[in-house]
C-alpha positions in Angstrom: 8.3 16.5 15.8 8.8 14.6 12.5 7.5 11.0 12.3 8.5 8.7 9.5 5.8 6.1 8.8 5.4 3.9 5.7 8.2 5.8 3.9 6.6 9.2 4.4 7.4 12.2 6.6 4.7 13.5 8.9 5.6 16.8 10.6 4.4 20.2 11.9 3.1 23.0 9.7 5.9 25.2 10.9 8.5 25.5 13.7 10.2 28.5 15.4 13.8 29.3 14.5 16.3 27.2 16.5 13.7 24.7 17.7 14.9 21.2 18.8 13.2 18.8 16.5 12.7 15.1 17.4 12.6 12.6 14.5 11.0 9.2 15.1 11.4 6.5 12.5 8.5 4.0 12.8 9.7 2.1 9.8 12.2 -0.8 10.0 14.4 0.7 7.3 16.8 3.5 8.1 16.1 7.0 6.8 17.6 10.4 6.7 16.3 13.9 7.2 18.7 15.8 4.9 18.3 19.4 4.0 18.8 20.4 0.3 20.5 23.6 -0.7 22.7 24.0 2.3 19.8 24.0 4.8 22.1 23.0 7.6 20.6 19.7 8.9 21.4 16.1 8.1 20.5 13.3 10.5 20.2 9.5 10.0 17.5 7.6 11.9 17.8 3.9 12.2 14.6 1.8 12.0 12.6 2.2 15.2 14.9 4.9 16.5 14.6 8.6 17.5 17.1 11.4 17.0 17.0 15.2 17.4 18.4 18.1 15.4 18.1 21.9 15.7 16.0 23.8 13.1 17.8 26.5 11.2 17.9 29.9 12.9 16.8 31.8 9.8 13.1 31.8 8.8 12.3 30.1 5.5 11.2 26.9 3.8 13.8 24.2 3.9 13.2 21.2 1.5 14.5 17.9 2.8 14.8 14.4 1.5 15.9 10.9 2.6 19.2 10.2 0.9 18.5 6.4 1.1 15.0 6.9 -0.5 15.1 10.1 -2.7 11.4 9.8 -3.4 10.7 10.8 0.2 10.6 14.6 0.3 9.1 17.3 2.5 9.6 20.9 3.7 10.5 22.3 7.1 9.0 25.7 7.4 10.7 27.9 10.0 8.9 31.1 11.0 
């Protein structure tokens, strides 16, 4: 699960390949969880909403950002 609070991502240390990931946006502003470098995921989460996406099937570290707020950045580690 990834939670967005105060324009910051809070997530697990790692996830298994193909895991369904729930993203909850506790801010009022919309955000995205957008993989960089063809990571294969890109979801938009409206303020106060929850969405899901599937983690990549290949192990690795996948950097992601919010396209609305590019200073928001984190990594999804798949192993």
